[in-house]
C-alpha positions as CSV (number, residue, x, y, z in Angstrom):
1,M,77.7,9.5,-108.2
2,K,74.1,8.6,-107.1
3,Q,72.5,9.3,-103.7
4,S,69.1,8.0,-102.8
5,H,66.7,9.8,-100.4
6,I,63.5,8.6,-98.9
7,K,61.3,10.7,-96.7
8,L,57.9,10.0,-95.0
9,I,55.4,12.8,-95.2
10,S,51.8,12.6,-93.9
11,G,51.4,8.9,-94.7
12,F,53.2,9.0,-98.0
13,V,56.8,8.0,-98.9
14,L,58.5,10.4,-101.2
15,S,61.3,8.6,-103.0
16,G,63.8,10.7,-104.8
17,L,67.0,10.1,-106.8
18,F,69.7,12.8,-107.0
19,L,72.3,12.5,-109.8
20,F,75.6,14.3,-109.5
21,T,78.0,15.1,-112.4
22,S,81.1,15.8,-110.2
23,C,82.5,15.4,-106.8
24,H,85.6,17.4,-106.2
25,S,86.9,17.1,-102.6
26,T,88.9,20.0,-101.2
27,R,90.9,18.4,-98.3
28,E,91.9,21.7,-96.7
29,A,88.4,23.0,-96.5
30,G,86.8,19.7,-95.8
31,Q,84.2,20.2,-98.4
32,A,82.8,18.4,-101.5
33,N,81.3,20.2,-104.5
34,Y,78.3,18.7,-106.3
35,E,76.3,19.7,-109.3
36,I,72.7,18.4,-109.4
37,I,71.6,17.6,-113.0
38,K,68.3,15.8,-112.3
39,I,65.8,15.2,-109.6
40,E,63.2,12.4,-109.9
41,G,60.5,11.6,-107.4
42,T,57.5,9.3,-107.0
43,R,54.7,9.3,-104.5
44,I,53.8,6.0,-102.8
45,C,50.8,5.8,-100.6
46,M,51.5,3.9,-97.3
47,D,48.3,1.9,-96.8
48,S,47.2,-1.7,-95.9
49,T,48.6,-3.1,-99.2
50,W,52.0,-3.1,-97.6
51,D,50.8,-5.4,-94.7
52,A,50.9,-8.4,-97.0
53,N,54.7,-8.3,-97.0
54,S,55.3,-8.1,-93.3
55,N,58.6,-9.2,-91.8
56,V,57.8,-12.2,-89.6
57,Q,61.1,-12.2,-87.8
58,A,60.8,-8.5,-87.0
59,E,57.3,-9.0,-85.8
60,A,58.4,-11.7,-83.4
61,I,61.1,-9.5,-81.9
62,L,58.7,-6.6,-81.4
63,K,55.7,-8.6,-80.2
64,P,56.5,-8.5,-76.4
65,Y,57.2,-4.8,-76.6
66,K,54.1,-4.1,-78.7
67,E,51.9,-5.9,-76.2
68,K,53.2,-3.7,-73.3
69,V,52.8,-0.5,-75.3
70,D,49.3,-1.5,-76.5
71,K,48.3,-2.2,-72.9
72,M,49.4,1.2,-71.8
73,M,48.2,3.2,-74.8
74,Y,44.7,1.6,-75.0
75,E,44.0,2.0,-71.3
76,V,40.7,3.8,-70.7
77,I,41.3,6.7,-68.3
78,G,38.0,8.6,-68.6
79,V,34.8,9.3,-70.5
80,S,34.1,12.3,-72.8
81,E,30.6,13.5,-72.6
82,M,30.7,14.7,-76.2
83,T,32.8,14.8,-79.3
84,M,35.1,17.8,-79.2
85,D,36.7,19.3,-82.3
86,K,38.8,22.4,-82.9
87,E,37.4,25.3,-84.9
88,R,37.8,29.1,-84.9
89,P,36.9,31.4,-83.3
90,E,36.3,29.0,-80.4
91,S,35.6,25.3,-80.0
92,L,34.9,22.6,-77.4
93,L,38.4,21.1,-77.6
94,S,40.4,24.4,-77.7
95,N,38.4,25.7,-74.8
96,L,39.1,22.6,-72.8
97,V,42.8,22.4,-73.4
98,A,43.2,26.2,-72.6
99,E,41.3,25.6,-69.4
100,V,43.6,22.7,-68.5
101,L,46.6,24.9,-69.0
102,R,45.1,27.7,-66.8
103,L,44.2,25.3,-64.0
104,S,47.6,23.6,-64.2
105,A,49.4,26.8,-63.3
106,E,48.4,26.1,-59.7
107,C,51.5,24.0,-59.4
108,V,53.5,27.2,-59.5
109,L,51.2,30.0,-58.5
110,K,49.2,28.1,-55.9
111,Q,46.1,29.2,-57.8
112,P,45.0,29.0,-61.4
113,A,46.4,31.6,-63.9
114,D,44.3,34.5,-65.0
115,I,44.3,33.4,-68.6
116,G,45.0,30.1,-70.5
117,V,46.1,30.2,-74.2
118,M,46.5,27.3,-76.6
119,N,47.1,27.4,-80.3
120,M,44.7,25.6,-82.7
121,G,47.7,24.2,-84.6
122,G,48.8,22.3,-81.5
123,L,45.6,20.2,-81.5
124,R,46.0,17.4,-84.0
125,N,42.9,15.3,-83.7
126,I,39.4,15.4,-82.2
127,L,38.4,13.9,-78.8
128,P,35.5,11.5,-79.6
129,A,32.6,11.0,-77.3
130,G,32.8,8.0,-75.1
131,N,35.9,6.3,-73.6
132,I,39.1,8.3,-73.5
133,T,42.3,6.2,-74.0
134,V,45.9,7.3,-73.5
135,D,46.4,6.7,-77.2
136,A,43.6,9.3,-78.0
137,V,45.4,11.9,-75.9
138,Y,48.6,11.3,-77.8
139,E,46.9,11.8,-81.1
140,I,45.4,15.1,-79.9
141,L,48.7,16.3,-78.3
142,P,51.6,14.6,-80.1
143,F,54.2,17.3,-79.4
144,E,56.5,17.6,-76.4
145,N,55.1,21.0,-75.4
146,S,55.4,22.0,-71.8
147,L,53.6,24.4,-69.5
148,C,54.9,28.0,-69.2
149,I,53.5,30.6,-66.9
150,L,54.1,34.2,-67.9
151,T,53.5,37.4,-66.0
152,M,52.5,40.3,-68.3
153,K,51.3,43.9,-67.9
154,G,47.7,44.6,-68.9
155,S,48.9,46.6,-71.8
156,E,50.6,43.5,-73.3
157,I,47.6,41.4,-72.5
158,K,45.6,43.8,-74.7
159,N,48.2,43.3,-77.5
160,L,48.1,39.5,-77.0
161,L,44.3,39.4,-77.3
162,S,44.5,41.7,-80.3
163,V,46.8,39.2,-82.0
164,I,44.4,36.3,-81.1
165,A,41.6,38.3,-82.7
166,S,43.7,38.9,-85.8
167,L,44.2,35.1,-86.0
168,H,40.4,34.7,-85.8
169,G,40.7,32.9,-82.5
170,E,42.8,30.5,-80.5
171,G,42.2,28.3,-77.5
172,L,41.3,30.7,-74.7
173,S,40.3,30.5,-71.0
174,G,39.8,33.2,-68.4
175,A,39.3,36.0,-70.9
176,R,36.6,37.1,-73.3
177,I,37.0,39.0,-76.5
178,E,34.7,40.7,-79.0
179,M,36.0,41.1,-82.5
180,T,35.0,42.0,-86.1
181,K,34.7,39.4,-88.7
182,D,38.0,40.6,-90.2
183,G,39.9,40.1,-87.0
184,K,39.9,43.5,-85.3
185,L,39.6,43.5,-81.5
186,L,36.7,45.5,-80.2
187,N,36.6,44.7,-76.5
188,A,38.3,42.4,-74.0
189,T,38.0,41.4,-70.4
190,V,39.9,39.1,-68.0
191,Q,38.0,37.3,-65.3
192,G,35.0,39.3,-66.2
193,K,36.6,42.7,-65.6
194,P,38.1,45.4,-67.9
195,I,41.9,45.0,-68.4
196,E,44.0,47.4,-66.3
197,E,47.1,48.4,-68.3
198,D,49.5,48.6,-65.4
199,K,48.2,45.5,-63.6
200,N,50.2,42.2,-63.7
201,Y,48.3,39.2,-65.1
202,T,49.4,35.6,-65.3
203,V,49.0,33.6,-68.5
204,A,49.4,29.8,-68.7
205,T,50.5,28.6,-72.2
206,I,53.0,26.2,-73.8
207,D,56.7,26.9,-74.3
208,Y,56.3,26.9,-78.1
209,L,54.0,29.9,-77.8
210,A,55.9,31.5,-75.0
211,D,58.8,31.8,-77.5
212,G,56.6,34.0,-79.7
213,N,55.7,31.3,-82.3
214,D,52.5,31.2,-84.3
215,G,52.4,35.0,-84.4
216,L,51.9,35.4,-80.6
217,T,54.9,37.7,-80.2
218,P,53.4,39.7,-77.3
219,F,54.5,36.7,-75.1
220,L,58.1,37.9,-75.7
221,Q,57.3,41.0,-73.7
222,A,56.5,39.1,-70.5
223,D,58.1,40.4,-67.3
224,K,58.5,36.9,-65.9
225,R,58.5,33.4,-67.2
226,E,58.3,30.1,-65.3
227,C,58.4,26.7,-67.0
228,P,58.3,23.9,-64.4
229,D,60.3,20.8,-65.2
230,G,58.4,17.8,-66.5
231,A,55.1,19.6,-66.9
232,T,54.2,18.5,-70.4
233,L,50.9,19.5,-71.7
234,R,50.0,16.0,-72.6
235,G,50.9,14.8,-69.1
236,L,48.8,17.6,-67.6
237,F,45.9,16.7,-69.8
238,L,46.1,13.0,-68.8
239,E,46.2,14.0,-65.1
240,Y,43.2,16.3,-65.6
241,V,41.2,13.4,-67.1
242,E,42.2,11.0,-64.4
243,Q,41.4,13.5,-61.6
244,Q,37.9,14.2,-63.1
245,T,37.3,10.5,-63.5
246,S,38.3,9.8,-59.8
247,M,35.6,12.3,-58.8
248,G,33.1,10.4,-60.9
249,K,32.9,13.2,-63.5
250,K,32.9,12.9,-67.3
251,I,35.1,15.2,-69.4
252,T,33.1,18.0,-70.8
253,S,33.4,21.5,-72.3
254,K,31.2,24.3,-73.6
255,L,30.9,27.0,-76.1
256,D,30.1,30.2,-74.1
257,G,30.9,33.0,-76.5
258,R,34.3,33.8,-75.0
259,I,35.3,34.8,-78.5
260,T,32.5,36.5,-80.2
261,I,32.3,38.0,-83.7
262,V,30.2,41.1,-83.6
263,P,28.0,41.7,-86.6
264,D,28.6,44.9,-88.6
265,T,25.1,46.1,-87.9
266,V,25.7,46.0,-84.1
267,Q,29.0,47.8,-84.5
268,K,27.2,50.7,-86.1
């Protein structure tokens, strides 16, 4: 028996052929037993050379839908004052997205959250300087992540910021941390003040991180969790850009030392 598998990974097609020597079906158990004797695979680059063999009939069927999608996706909704990339310990893009999350908590809290947290891994492209299109936002934020607002004690906030330091930085807004070059937290503040261990703080993040993923397990110790329906991060970012544009503002960000690596000489 032969079974063919094709999988698309990062712009490449991996084509594999599995060869089986036996297929014994056990009706009572509803199972089939296979023995793999050989696995073969090739790597095929998906580039413009494939465009020469386009399916004219399929293109004709898709054309009216493509035109509608293109009109929506390539709509200009704002202007970025600068090119924004992601980089640890802090970056223009990660700072901006964390800020958008923090401000978006107002829909639940009636005010911004104390802290905003976004993982670097959730940012998949840069934001170029100049016109911002819907398509560009989809490329930056392709996942269906949604806003979650967590209420946490100061003691857990310290643990959270310690983990962020150990990861050498994530998108952060509303808090500042000082850390060693090997990821040890030295000092942290929230809204410019020392963290009070028994005080409740609000943190705006995405559901993926609120579930403790990417090593941010302190989120699992939150006393309260609210995830408003329909509040996708991508949608919130689009709204932010449109709101800023309606006020005649360009989209901007800054590096302000919110995550600082303290040199060894200063620590001593």
